C-alpha positions in Angstrom: 0.0 0.0 0.0 1.1 3.7 -0.6 2.3 5.8 2.3 -1.0 7.2 3.0 -2.6 5.6 6.2 -6.0 7.1 5.2 -6.5 6.0 1.7 -8.9 3.1 1.0 -7.3 -0.1 1.4 -7.5 -2.5 -1.8 -9.7 -5.6 -2.1 -8.7 -8.9 -3.3 -11.2 -11.6 -4.5 -11.0 -15.4 -4.1 -13.1 -17.3 -6.5 -14.3 -20.8 -5.5 -15.3 -23.7 -7.6 -16.7 -27.2 -6.6 -16.9 -29.8 -9.5 -19.8 -32.2 -9.6 -22.3 -30.2 -7.6 -24.5 -27.2 -8.2 -23.5 -24.0 -6.7 -26.8 -23.9 -4.8 -26.0 -27.1 -3.1 -22.8 -25.9 -1.8 -22.3 -24.0 1.5 -19.2 -22.1 2.5 -17.5 -21.0 5.6 -14.5 -18.8 6.0 -12.1 -18.5 9.0 -9.4 -15.8 9.3 -6.1 -16.3 11.3 -4.5 -13.0 11.6 -5.7 -9.4 12.6 -4.3 -7.8 9.3 -7.4 -8.7 7.2 -11.1 -9.2 7.1 -12.8 -11.7 5.0 -16.5 -12.2 3.8 -18.7 -14.2 1.5 -20.4 -12.4 -1.4 -23.9 -13.4 -2.9 -21.9 -14.5 -6.0 -20.1 -17.1 -4.2 -16.7 -15.5 -3.9 -14.7 -14.3 -0.9 -13.7 -10.7 -0.5 -10.3 -10.2 1.3 -9.8 -6.6 2.6 -7.0 -5.4 4.7 -8.3 -3.6 7.9 -8.0 0.2 7.9 -4.0 0.9 7.9 -4.1 3.6 10.5 -4.8 0.6 12.9 -1.7 -1.2 11.9 2.0 -0.4 12.4 4.2 -0.1 9.5 5.5 -3.5 8.6 4.7 -6.9 7.0 1.6 -8.4 8.4 0.6 -12.0 7.5 -2.6 -13.8 7.7 -4.6 -16.9 6.4 -8.0 -17.4 5.0 -9.5 -20.8 5.5 -12.5 -21.8 3.2 -14.6 -24.8 3.9 -17.1 -26.3 1.4 -19.9 -28.2 2.9 -23.1 -29.9 1.9 -25.0 -28.5 4.9 -25.6 -25.2 6.5 -24.1 -26.4 9.7 -20.9 -27.8 7.7 -21.0 -31.0 9.7 -19.4 -32.6 6.7 -17.0 -31.2 4.3 -16.7 -31.9 0.6 -13.6 -33.6 -0.9 -10.9 -31.2 -1.4 -12.1 -28.8 1.6 -10.8 -27.1 3.3 -8.5 -24.8 1.2 -6.2 -22.2 2.8 -5.0 -19.0 1.2 -2.0 -17.2 2.6 -2.1 -13.3 2.8 0.6 -10.8 3.1 -0.2 -7.2 3.7 2.5 -4.6 3.6 2.1 -1.4 5.3 4.7 1.3 4.6 5.2 4.4 6.2 6.0 6.2 9.6 4.2 6.0 13.0 4.9 7.4 16.5 3.9 5.2 19.4 2.2 7.9 21.5 0.5 11.2 20.6 -0.5 13.4 22.5 2.4 13.6 25.0 0.4 14.7 28.3 2.2 16.8 31.0 0.8 18.2 34.2 3.3 20.3 36.0 2.6 21.4 39.6 4.9 22.8 42.4 8.1 20.8 42.8 7.5 18.8 39.5 10.0 15.9 39.5 12.1 14.7 36.3 9.7 11.9 35.7 6.8 14.3 35.6 8.7 16.5 33.2 9.6 13.5 31.0 7.3 11.9 28.3 8.5 9.3 25.8 7.8 7.8 22.3 9.2 5.5 19.7 9.2 6.0 15.9 8.7 3.0 13.9 8.5 2.6 10.0 8.5 0.3 7.0 10.7 -0.2 5.1 13.5 0.9 7.5 14.2 4.6 7.2 16.0 7.6 8.5 13.9 10.4 10.2 14.4 13.8 11.7 12.7 15.3 14.6 12.1 19.0 15.4 10.0 21.5 17.4 9.7 25.2 17.6 9.7 25.5 21.4 13.0 26.0 23.1 11.7 24.9 26.4 11.1 21.4 25.0 14.2 19.3 25.1 14.5 16.2 22.9 16.8 13.3 23.6 17.8 13.1 20.0 17.0 15.0 17.0 17.4 12.1 14.2 17.3 8.3 14.2 16.4 5.3 12.2 13.3 3.0 12.3 15.8 0.2 12.8 16.6 1.5 16.1 13.7 1.1 18.9 15.3 3.5 21.3 12.6 5.9 22.5 12.9 9.6 22.3 12.7 11.4 25.6 10.8 14.6 25.4 11.5 17.0 28.4 9.9 20.2 29.7 12.9 22.0 30.3 12.4 25.3 32.3 16.0 26.0 32.9 15.8 29.1 30.8 12.6 30.5 32.8 9.5 29.0 34.4 6.6 28.7 32.3 3.5 30.9 33.3 0.4 29.0 34.5 -1.8 27.8 31.7 -2.1 25.2 28.9 0.5 25.2 26.2 0.1 23.0 22.7 3.3 22.6 21.0 3.9 20.2 18.3 6.6 17.8 17.3 7.4 17.1 13.8 9.0 13.7 12.6 10.2 14.0 9.1 10.8 10.7 7.1 11.9 10.3 3.3 8.2 10.4 2.1 6.0 11.1 5.1 5.7 13.7 8.0 4.1 12.8 11.3 3.1 15.2 14.0 3.2 14.5 17.9 0.6 16.9 19.8 2.0 18.0 23.3 -0.3 19.2 25.9 1.4 20.7 28.9 -0.9 22.1 31.7 1.1 24.3 34.2 -1.0 24.7 37.3 1.4 26.2 40.0 1.5 28.7 42.7 1.9 32.0 41.0 1.4 35.7 41.9 -0.6 37.9 39.6 -1.5 41.3 41.3 -1.1 43.4 44.1 -3.5 46.1 45.1 -2.9 49.0 46.0 0.1 48.8 43.9 1.6 52.2 45.2 3.0 53.0 48.7 4.8 56.0 50.1 8.4 56.3 51.3 8.6 55.3 55.1 5.2 54.2 55.3 3.5 50.9 55.9 0.5 49.8 53.9 -1.9 46.6 53.8 -2.1 45.3 50.5 -4.0 42.5 48.9 -1.8 40.0 46.9 -3.8 37.9 44.5 -2.7 34.8 42.7 -3.5 30.8 42.4 -2.5 28.0 44.6 -1.3 29.6 47.6 -2.5 26.4 49.6 -0.6 24.2 47.5 2.9 25.5 48.7 4.3 26.0 52.2 4.2 29.8 51.9 6.1 31.0 55.0 6.5 34.6 53.9 6.0 37.5 51.6 8.7 39.7 50.4 8.9 43.0 48.7 12.1 43.5 46.9 13.8 40.7 49.2 12.4 42.5 52.3 10.0 40.6 54.6 6.7 41.8 55.2 5.9 43.1 58.5 2.9 40.8 58.6 1.0 38.5 56.3 -2.0 36.3 56.4 -3.1 33.6 53.9 -7.0 34.3 53.4 -7.4 31.9 50.8 -5.8 29.8 47.8 -6.0 33.0 45.8 -5.5 35.7 48.4 -2.9 37.0 50.6 -3.0 40.2 52.9 0.3 41.6 53.8 1.8 44.8 55.3 4.5 46.2 53.2 7.8 47.1 55.4 8.5 50.7 56.1 12.0 50.4 55.1 11.5 50.2 51.5 13.2 52.6 49.2 11.5 54.5 46.4 11.2 52.5 43.3 9.9 49.0 42.3 9.9 46.0 44.3 9.1 42.5 43.0 6.8 40.5 45.1 7.8 37.0 46.1 6.8 34.3 48.3 9.3 32.3 50.6 9.9 28.5 51.5 8.6 26.0 49.2 6.8 28.8 47.1 10.1 30.7 46.5 10.3 29.7 42.9 6.9 30.8 42.2 6.5 33.2 39.5 5.4 36.6 40.1 4.0 39.4 37.8 3.2 41.9 40.7 5.5 44.7 41.7 4.8 47.2 44.5 5.9 50.8 43.8 7.1 53.3 46.2 7.3 57.0 45.9 8.3 59.8 47.9 5.9 62.4 49.2 4.9 64.9 46.5 6.5 68.2 46.9 3.9 70.2 45.1 3.0 73.6 46.2 -0.4 75.2 45.3 -0.6 76.4 41.6 -3.1 76.6 38.7 -2.4 74.9 35.4 -4.6 76.2 32.5 -6.0 73.7 29.9 -4.0 73.1 27.0 -4.1 76.0 24.3 -5.9 73.6 21.7 -8.8 73.3 24.1 -12.2 74.9 22.9 -13.4 77.8 24.9 -16.3 75.7 26.3 -14.5 72.6 26.8 -14.6 70.8 30.2 -12.7 68.0 32.0 -14.5 64.7 32.4 -12.1 62.5 34.2 -8.6 63.0 35.8 -6.0 60.5 37.0 -2.6 60.9 38.8 0.3 58.8 38.1 2.5 59.1 41.4 5.3 56.9 39.8 5.8 59.3 36.7 4.6 62.5 38.6 2.0 63.1 35.8 -1.6 64.5 35.8 -3.8 63.1 33.1 -7.2 65.0 32.2 -9.9 63.9 29.9 -11.0 66.9 28.2 -14.4 66.8 26.6 -14.9 69.2 23.5 -17.9 70.6 21.8 -19.9 68.2 19.4 -18.0 67.7 16.2 -14.5 68.4 17.9 -12.2 65.6 18.9 -11.8 65.0 22.6 -8.4 64.6 24.1 -6.3 63.6 27.1 -4.0 66.3 28.5 -0.9 65.5 30.2 1.1 67.6 32.8 4.2 66.5 34.0 6.1 67.6 37.1 9.8 68.9 36.6 11.5 68.6 40.1 14.3 71.1 38.9 14.9 74.2 41.3 11.8 75.0 42.9 9.9 72.5 40.8 7.3 73.3 37.9 4.6 71.5 35.9 5.1 71.3 31.9 1.8 71.1 30.0 1.5 68.7 26.8 -1.0 70.3 24.5 -2.6 66.8 23.8 -1.4 63.4 24.8 -3.7 61.6 22.5 -7.0 62.4 20.9 -10.4 60.5 20.6 -13.7 61.2 18.7 -15.9 61.1 21.7 -14.0 60.2 25.0 -16.4 58.7 27.6 -14.4 57.3 30.7 -10.9 57.0 31.8 -9.0 55.2 34.7 -6.0 53.6 35.5 -5.5 49.7 35.1 -4.7 48.0 38.5 -1.2 48.3 38.1 -1.0 51.9 37.2 1.0 51.2 34.0 -1.7 52.2 31.6 -4.9 54.2 31.2 -8.1 52.6 30.0 -10.2 55.0 27.8 -13.5 54.4 26.2 -14.8 56.0 23.1 -18.1 56.3 21.4 -18.5 56.7 17.4 -15.0 55.4 17.1 -14.0 54.7 13.4 -11.6 52.1 12.4 -10.8 50.1 9.2 -12.3 46.7 9.5 -12.9 43.7 7.1 -15.8 45.4 5.5 -14.0 48.8 4.9 -14.5 51.7 7.5 -16.4 50.9 10.6 -17.7 52.7 13.4 -19.0 51.9 17.0 -17.5 52.0 20.4 -13.9 51.1 21.5 -11.7 50.8 24.3 -8.0 51.6 24.5 -5.4 50.3 26.9 -2.8 53.1 26.6 0.4 52.2 28.1 2.1 55.0 30.0 5.5 53.5 29.3 5.0 54.2 25.5 2.7 52.2 23.1 -0.6 50.8 23.3 -2.2 47.4 23.3 -4.6 47.2 20.2 -7.7 48.9 20.6 -10.7 46.7 21.0 -13.7 47.8 18.7 -17.3 46.8 18.5 -19.6 48.0 15.9 -22.4 49.2 18.2 -23.1 52.9 17.4 -25.9 53.0 20.0 -23.6 52.1 23.0 -20.4 52.7 24.7 -18.5 52.2 28.0 -19.7 54.7 30.2 -17.8 54.0 33.4 -14.7 51.9 34.3 -13.5 50.6 37.7 -10.5 48.3 38.4 -10.7 45.1 40.4 -7.8 43.5 42.0 -8.2 40.3 40.3 -6.7 41.9 37.2 -10.0 42.9 35.7 -11.8 46.0 34.9 -15.4 46.3 35.4 -17.0 48.4 32.7 -20.7 49.3 32.6 -22.3 50.4 29.2 -24.7 53.5 28.7 -27.2 52.9 26.1 -29.4 50.1 24.9 -27.7 47.6 22.7 -29.8 44.7 21.6 -32.4 45.3 24.4 -29.7 45.2 26.9 -27.4 47.6 28.6 -24.6 45.1 29.2 -21.6 45.1 31.8 -18.2 43.9 30.7 -15.0 42.4 32.5 -11.9 43.2 30.8 -8.5 41.8 31.7 -6.7 45.0 32.0 -3.5 43.9 33.4 -2.6 41.6 30.4 -5.1 41.9 27.9 -5.5 38.9 25.2 -7.1 39.7 21.9 -7.4 38.2 18.4 -5.4 39.5 15.7 -8.2 41.7 14.4 -8.5 43.5 17.9 -12.2 42.6 18.1 -14.3 42.7 21.2 -15.2 39.1 21.0 -11.9 38.0 22.2 -10.7 36.5 25.6 -10.0 39.5 27.1 -13.3 41.1 27.1 -16.5 39.2 28.7 -19.9 40.3 28.6 -22.0 39.5 31.6 -25.6 39.1 31.6 -27.5 39.9 34.6 -30.8 38.2 35.5 -33.5 37.6 33.0 -36.3 39.5 31.6 -37.1 42.7 33.6 -33.8 42.5 35.3 -31.7 42.9 32.3 -30.5 46.5 31.3 -30.8 48.2 34.6 -27.6 50.0 34.0 -29.0 53.0 32.0 -26.0 55.2 31.8 -24.3 53.0 34.4 -21.5 54.0 36.9 -18.9 51.9 38.6 -16.7 52.5 41.6 -13.9 50.6 42.9 -12.2 50.4 46.6 -8.7 51.7 46.7 -7.5 48.2 47.0 -9.7 46.8 44.3 -11.4 44.3 46.7 -14.9 45.4 45.5 -16.6 47.2 42.8 -20.1 48.8 43.1 -22.3 49.3 40.1 -25.4 51.5 39.8 -27.7 53.4 37.2 -27.4 57.1 36.9 -30.7 57.4 35.1 -33.1 56.1 37.6 -33.2 54.3 40.9 -32.5 50.4 40.3 -31.0 47.7 41.9 -27.3 48.1 42.5 -24.6 45.1 41.8 -21.1 44.3 43.5 -18.3 42.6 42.0 -16.3 40.5 44.5 -12.7 40.4 43.4 -12.0 37.3 45.7 -14.3 35.4 43.7 -14.6 37.2 40.6 -18.4 37.1 40.6 -21.1 39.8 40.5 -24.0 39.6 42.9 -27.0 41.8 43.3 -27.1 43.7 46.6 -30.3 44.6 48.4 -30.1 48.4 47.5 -32.4 50.2 45.1 -30.6 53.7 44.4 -29.7 56.0 41.7 -26.1 57.3 41.7 -24.3 59.8 39.4 -21.0 59.0 41.0 -19.8 56.1 43.1 -16.5 56.3 45.2 -15.1 53.9 47.7 -12.3 54.3 50.4 -9.1 52.2 50.3 -10.7 49.0 51.9 -14.3 49.6 50.6 -15.6 50.1 54.2 -16.8 53.6 53.3 -19.0 54.4 50.3 -19.7 57.9 48.8 -22.6 58.2 46.4 -23.5 61.3 44.5 -20.7 63.3 46.0 -22.9 63.8 49.2 -24.0 60.6 50.9 -21.7 58.8 52.9 -22.3 55.0 53.9 -20.5 52.3 55.8 -20.0 49.0 53.8 -23.4 47.7 54.5 -25.2 50.7 53.3 -25.8 52.2 56.7 -26.0 56.2 56.3 -23.3 57.7 58.2 -23.9 61.3 57.2 -23.8 63.7 54.3 -21.5 66.2 53.0 -22.7 69.8 52.3 -25.5 69.7 49.6 -23.7 72.0 47.2 -20.6 69.5 46.8 -19.9 69.0 43.3 -16.5 66.8 43.6 -15.2 64.7 46.2 -12.3 62.2 47.1 -11.2 59.9 49.9 -7.8 60.0 51.6 -5.7 57.0 50.4 -4.3 56.7 53.9 -6.7 58.4 56.5 -10.3 58.1 57.4 -11.0 61.5 55.5 -13.2 63.0 52.5 -12.1 66.2 50.8 -15.0 68.2 48.8 -15.2 71.0 46.3 -18.3 72.9 46.4 -20.1 75.2 43.8 -19.0 78.2 45.8 -15.4 77.2 45.1 -14.7 76.2 48.7 -12.8 73.0 49.8 -13.8 71.2 53.0 -12.4 68.1 54.8 -14.3 65.6 56.8 -13.7 63.1 59.5 -14.9 59.6 59.1 -13.1 57.9 62.1 -16.4 57.1 63.9 -19.8 56.4 62.8 -20.7 59.6 61.8 -19.4 62.2 59.3 -17.7 65.2 61.1 -16.6 68.6 59.3 -13.0 69.4 60.0 -12.7 72.7 58.4 -13.2 74.8 55.1 -10.7 76.6 53.0 -10.3 78.7 50.0 -8.2 77.3 47.2 -5.6 79.2 45.5 -7.9 79.7 42.3 -11.3 78.6 41.1 -11.7 75.4 39.1 -14.2 77.2 36.7 -17.8 77.1 36.0 -19.6 75.2 38.9 -22.4 74.4 36.7 -20.4 72.2 34.5 -18.5 69.2 35.5 -15.6 69.5 38.1 -13.5 66.4 38.7 -11.1 65.6 41.4 -8.3 63.1 42.8 -5.5 63.1 45.3 -1.8 62.3 45.6 -0.5 59.0 46.9 0.6 60.4 50.5 -2.8 62.2 50.7 -1.1 65.8 51.0 -2.3 67.5 47.7 -5.6 67.7 45.8 -5.7 67.7 42.1 -9.0 69.5 41.1 -10.0 69.8 37.1 -12.8 72.3 35.9 -13.3 74.5 32.9 -10.5 76.9 34.3 -7.9 74.2 34.2 -6.2 72.1 36.9 -5.8 73.3 40.7 -2.8 71.7 42.4 -4.0 72.4 46.0 -1.8 71.4 49.2 -4.1 70.5 52.0 -3.4 72.5 55.1 -2.0 70.5 58.1 -5.3 71.4 60.2 -7.5 70.0 57.2 -6.0 66.7 57.5 
């Protein structure tokens, strides 16, 4: 047979003749001795001999016999003269074959050499040389060539001496090349070890200690005896679950990036998380105008502060028909220090939401009426951009929904961003989860890729409550709250510990949602302060138009429509005013949007309005 194990095998016919009797008076029986062939009688009195499907046989010479009995009765109790007859059959199966495919590996903590090794042999007929290769450098082969005359197995080893593989399932392929055939060996490698993914908050201040949440997998599969930040032991730590460790950072860390590692049996665990330490911001109160390219009636829609790069990012909403943009202000610590304004960092058609990813290394920006070149030419719809602050960006994700866009984004500490859409799309106002730390997408950068997951909440009337939805996350990313800003509706909570959404027993409308560092205090609509269980603690001034929690203290700082700043104490079970003061300048028109954030150490407020950005040092007696 030719070197094709899938082609139909040829059939041979054995013709039988019995002299002195009519054919209808003769009964035949066939018996096959050997596994290479099948034989069956036909209605015309012949025997058809057919090799079994070639892929069921190894390459080589296969022999069998067909014994035919001729009888006068159906039961064949008496054979006719000359019966039985035996016919020898030889079947030649040419080609190559491997003894095992796929090769299955599962590697956990402390995997042994045996667990890292799988073997197979190469056989073939006639005897022939073969060559073996793979595109993966981390697969070691005991030999790269051989002959089918040598039955020595090939050992395939998962070799991580050049670096540990990250958790996941890998599907490399081995190629065995012979003179006329190529065979492929599938390899399935499942890596399921202790691994650290994220830390939140990712930021700390020099000489300060901070409780952080370290997330990963299989913390219970290793003897974790400690957590280290840049090689320095945590002040304390507690393993909450297989996916969560709570640790307090040491106050001795210097400024810079500190890799988070585990000690003892988990010391070799991979870690993607880094804790950043910055010095207290040295800013003095000042006013920064909007970029010169901003229209007269432009207004900020979001603000974010990068403590590591000492940069302020302001999303600027332009009049209809003029592209929106993100302005960037960078601090230059030369002499007395000053801010350098960038006219436009990057522009968008209609910018709708902006926030930092969990690790602070990129901005997540949503856009309506985006345009891009798709498979059918020019397309338009909503888009999400992951803009890397260190340069470059992940491919923008697009969706051709012109009646919808992402209205609000909040970062959870499981590495996902929770995003709420604004308008009806297909009868729903969906919520999305986006893998913001390490997005994965298809080559076309489309929405329906593994990095973006649409979540359907409930059925029927429960769907679509998030009309112009808003989302707010705790500073440590442990919880995200979601509400509708259009009407009172059931609220939802995203639990980062379990990566699940649940409906909570609260029916509210919220134009804005903010939470403190741990999610134990909630601020709705910039005025109403609740504890984590939605017990009302008190209210800020009714004319408050922007507010922010302190990152370190039980404080809220508020900006009101009269242009005044105020601080509030949240130490107890009530909201207590501390003091009010006048900032160095006005943020602008109080009837238009004002947005606000705070520096990492909690000393300076950053307030953006139609008049630009206020950098406002908080007086000592207001903290």
